[in-house]
C-alpha positions, -999 to 999 in steps of 0.1 A, spaced: 799 -421 -387 774 -450 -384 748 -456 -358 730 -487 -346 695 -492 -335 688 -479 -299 717 -454 -301 710 -419 -287 716 -391 -312 712 -354 -317 701 -339 -350 707 -306 -366 679 -281 -366 661 -272 -398 677 -238 -403 712 -254 -403 703 -281 -428 686 -257 -451 713 -230 -448 689 -202 -439 696 -175 -414 690 -182 -377 661 -168 -357 688 -154 -334 724 -159 -327 716 -177 -295 693 -203 -311 706 -239 -308 721 -258 -337 711 -293 -323 679 -308 -310 671 -340 -293 679 -365 -280 664 -391 -303 666 -429 -304 676 -446 -337 647 -469 -344 657 -481 -378 691 -481 -396 691 -483 -434 720 -494 -456 718 -462 -476 730 -441 -446 696 -429 -435 682 -434 -400 647 -436 -386 645 -415 -354 619 -414 -326 620 -388 -299 630 -398 -264 602 -376 -250 575 -398 -265 573 -388 -302 547 -407 -321 562 -407 -356 594 -419 -371 615 -392 -389 639 -404 -415 671 -383 -418 706 -387 -434 733 -397 -410 755 -367 -419 731 -345 -399 734 -366 -367 759 -369 -339 761 -392 -310 745 -381 -277 762 -391 -245 742 -388 -213 
């Protein structure tokens, strides 16, 4: 799946990406929403938090899914 700039997305949490055990069985698998700030040709995306995050986090597109509000 590919995303464009200004798309809203959710990203998987760290324990899912790193395949470590969860803190509890009720802990969420997704966090966000985030806005795609930059889209790279290599399949990576620069994300910024909707809630006013200061930095851009770069993440592989396979760890993202579209957010519908």
